[in-house]
Structures are given as structure tokens and as C-alpha cells.
N, C-alpha and C positions, 0 to 999 in steps of 0.2 A: 607609134608613129610620131615623129617629131615635126613640129611646126616650124616653118621657117619665118621668123619674125626680124623684121629689120632692127637695127640698134635703136632707132628712134621709137618704133612701136613697142620694143621690149621695155624701154624705159618708162613708157606711159602705160604699161600694163598694171593691172589691179594687184598682182603678186610683188611687183617691185614697189609700188606705193605702200603696201602694207608692210613689207620688210623694212623700207625706209623709216616708216613711222615708228616700228619697234626699236630700230637702231637709234633714233632720235631720242625715244624714251629712255634707252640704256645710258645715252650720253648725258641726259638731264639728271638721272638718277646719280651718276658717277660725279657730275658737277655739284649736286647737292650733298653727297657724301664728302667730297673734298672741302667744300665751303664750311660744313659744319665740323668736320672732324679735326682739320688742321689748327683752327684757332683753339679748340679745346685741349689738343695735345700740347700746343705751345703754353696754354695757361697752366696745364699741369706741371710742365718743366719749370715755369715761373714759381709756382707754388712750392716746388721742392727747394728752389733757391731761397725763397723767403723763409722757409721752415728752418733751413740751415742757418741763415743770418739771424734769425730770431733767437735759436739756441746759443749762438755766440754772443749776442748782445746781452742776453740774460746772465750769462756767466760774468761779463764785464760789470754789469750793474751791481753785483754783489760785492766786487772788489772796489768799484767806484764809490760806493757808500761809505766805506772806511776812509778813502782819501778826502770825500767831501767834508768830513768831520775834522780830520787832522790836517788837511791840506798838504799831505805828503803823498806825492804821486809816484814815488819810487816803487811801490807795490804795484801800482797800475801798469807802470812801464814793464816791470818783470813779467807780469802775467800777460800782457800783450805780446811780448816778444816770444814767450813760450807758446802761445796760441799760434802765432804766424809760423813758427819752427815746425810745428806739428801738422799743418794743413797748407799745402802749396796753393789751394784755390782761394785763399784769403789774400787780398791785395793790400789792404790797410785796415787800421783801427784808430779811430779818432774819437777823443773824449773832449767835448767843448762845454765850456761854461756859458752862461747867459750873456756874459760881457764879451765874449770872443776868445778867451784864453783857451788853448786847445793843447792837448798832448797827442802828438802825431807819431804813429808807429807804422812802418812800412817795410818794404824789402831793402831800403836803402839804410835803415836804422830808425832811430827815434829822435824826436826834437819838439820843442814848444813854439808856437806861433799864436798870433791873434788872427783869427780867421773871421770871414764875412758871414752874411745871412745865408749863404748856401749851406753852411754847416750848423746854423741855429735858425731855422725858419720862423717866421713870426707866428704862423699857426702851428699849434702844438698837436701833433698827430703823427702817426707812424707813415712813413714814406718808404715805398718799395718800388723801385723802377730800374730800367736799364738806361744808363746815360753816360755821356762823356764827363770825366772828372778831370778839370784842368791841374789839379794838384799833383796828380800822378801821370798825367797825360796820356790816358787811355779810356776806353770804354769798359765799364763795369757795372755789376749789379749793385746799385746803392740802396742800403737800408739804414734809414735814420729813425731813432727812437727816442722820444723825450724821456729825460730821467728826472724824477721829483724825488726829494729826500726831505723827510720830516714836513710833508705838505708844502715845501718849497720848490718852485721850478728851478732846479739847480743848473740843468743844462741838457746836453744831447750826447747819445751814444750812436757813433757812425761806424758801420761795418761795409766794407767794399769786397765783393766777391768776383773772382774771375768769370768771365762769360764764355771761355774756350769750350768748356764741356757742354754748356747750353747751345752754342752755336753748332757744334758737331751734332748734337742730338737733333735739332731742328732741321740740319742739312740731311740726316739720314731719314728723318720722317718725311720731308718732301720728296727725297728720292724713291723710297719705298711707295709713296702715293702715286707718284708719277708712273712707275713701272706697273703698279696694279691698274691704273686708269688705262694705260696704253694696251695691256694685255686683255682687259676685260672689252675696251672698245673694239680691238682687233678680232677677238673672238666673236663678239656679237655681230660685227660686220660680215664675217665669213659665213656664220650660221644663217644671217639674214639673206645674204646674196644667194646661198645655196637653196634656201626655201623659195626664193623669187624664181630661180630658174627651174626648180623641179616641175612645176604644172607645165612648163612648156616642152619637157622631154618626156613626160608619161602619157602614153597613148590611152585616152579616155574613151575610145570606141567611136567617136564622132569628131572627125579631125577638121572639117571644113564645111562651108556653106553649101558646096555640091553634094555632100553626103546628106545634108538636110533635106535637100530637094528630091534626091533619089529615094530616100526613105519615105518621104510623103507620097511619092507615086506608087510605091510597093504597098504601102498601107492603104492607100485609097483603092487600089485594085481588089486587094483582098476584102476590104469592106463591103465593095459591090458585090464580090462574089459569095460573101457569107451573110449578107442581109444586114450589114451595118452601114450602108450608104445613106440611108435616109437621114441619119444624124449629121451627114457630111455634105451631101450634095442634093438632097431632096428625097422623092419616094423611091424605094427600091424596085428594080425591075421584076416582074413576076413572069411565070411560065417560060416560054422558050427564051425570052431575054435574059432571064436569071440563069437559065442553063448556059447560055453563051458567056455569061460573065464568069460563071464558075470555071468553064473551060479556058477562058482567056487568063483567069488568075493562076491556073495550074501551070501556064506557059510563062508567067512572070516570075523570074527568080532573081533574088538580090544579086546573084553572081553576073547578071547582065548589066548592072550599073557599076559605076566606079566607087565601090565601097571597099573598105578595108576588110581584112579577113575577120577581125574582131567584131566589126560592126555587122557583117553578115551573119556571124554566128549569133549575135544577140537578136537579130530580127528573126531568125528561125525559131528561136525559143518562143 
């Protein structure tokens, strides 16, 4: 038997409240997953860029060591040109001395210039970040590493990597995460809504307050007839009064009240 609930009463029902709570828990779990997972995946992508730039800078340091001693940078230029030809992801290679003199190799060729503190920071330490580099006019992954030769702070090795692959990977991560979140939230909402409506459409055997009243009358009559009335209404009739109550109970049938078929079956048991 289906109960006829108005939309307002349906929304206030306990089933809807429980389902809404479960759905909110699902949304909070998804939000927590996205909040924790996305930054970690971006960090992993940055670590991959840093590892690649570190490998390139290490090869440059070996070549720069010889140039630092002889001050002949032709070997450094040749090596940098070959490195750029072999990897399209490298935007520039810059070798900078502490006085600012720099050997610059990029996609437009090579040249020497005196550069500022951006290429020779006052604090000696590894710099790995995504930033805009005015020298080439684009956003790149900048890796700067101090170079020491014979215990002398000789200068810096600068490597610039393209962020095109990084940006594409981050966009794919965001896209997959959004699709997963939408699918999970939609599925959770459908399941929760289905569970909220299920108790309203299943015949539990007692569908209304009228049935509660009718069942009470039937059980009271039977209790008088079979000696159980003392617990309900006081002393049980004896003798002729009890016989009349039994005869009365035999004429009382659940079918005379407005009960569902399932409820009448349960009462007869």
C-alpha cells in the first residue's frame, strides 16, 4: 500500500533526511579527495620537471668547469647548442658568472650579455619554480643552481624548461577529477533518493492511524474474550459475562474494519 505524502511532508520525512545526510557525506569525501589529491599530483609533475632540469644542469657543470679554468666558452656554447637541438622542451641555457657576465643559448641562437640579479641571486641555493622570464618573454620552469669551482663561488647554471606538457597534464588531471566527482555525486544522489522513496512505497502492513485504532479494538475484544483484559481494562468478567464476551469476540472480525489485506492476515496469525 502506498502512502500519499505531500511533497512538503516527503521532504521532511526521516528517509529523506538520512539520504540527504549520506549524500552530503559523499560530497564532503569527494571534496576532501580533490583537495588532497590535486596538489599532490601537481607536485609530482613539478618534481618531474625539476629532476629533468637537474640532470641538464649537472651535464653543464662538467663542461663549465673546464671553461672556468681556461675562460674559453666555445666548448660551453657547442654543448648547449647540442643539448637544445636534442630536446624541444628546453627553452634556454644560461651560464652566469658572479659579476653578471653570461653566456645565453636559446632557440634564437647564442650570445653574451651582462645580466642582473635575477640570474645570479644573492642567496646561493637551488631555485625551482614556474615563472615568467622577461629574457625570452614567456612563462617557463626556471631552474637555477649555483656553480662552485675549486671552493670559489664562480657563478650560476640556469635551465629553462617549457611548461606546455606540464600545463596539459594538469588540465587532464583537473578534467578527470571533475568527471569522477560529477559521476560519484550523481550516482550517490540517485541511490540516496531511491532509498528515501523506498519506505514510502513498501506496504509495511500498517499504513495509517485508522488501522492502528482498528487493530486496537480487535485486540481489546479478543483480550476480553480470552482472559487478557485485566492487564488492559481491569478485572476480567467471569461466568455469564465472560461467555458473552467470548461470543462477542467470535463475531468481531478484522474484515469488519478498514484494514489492508496484509494487516488482516497478520492479525489472524
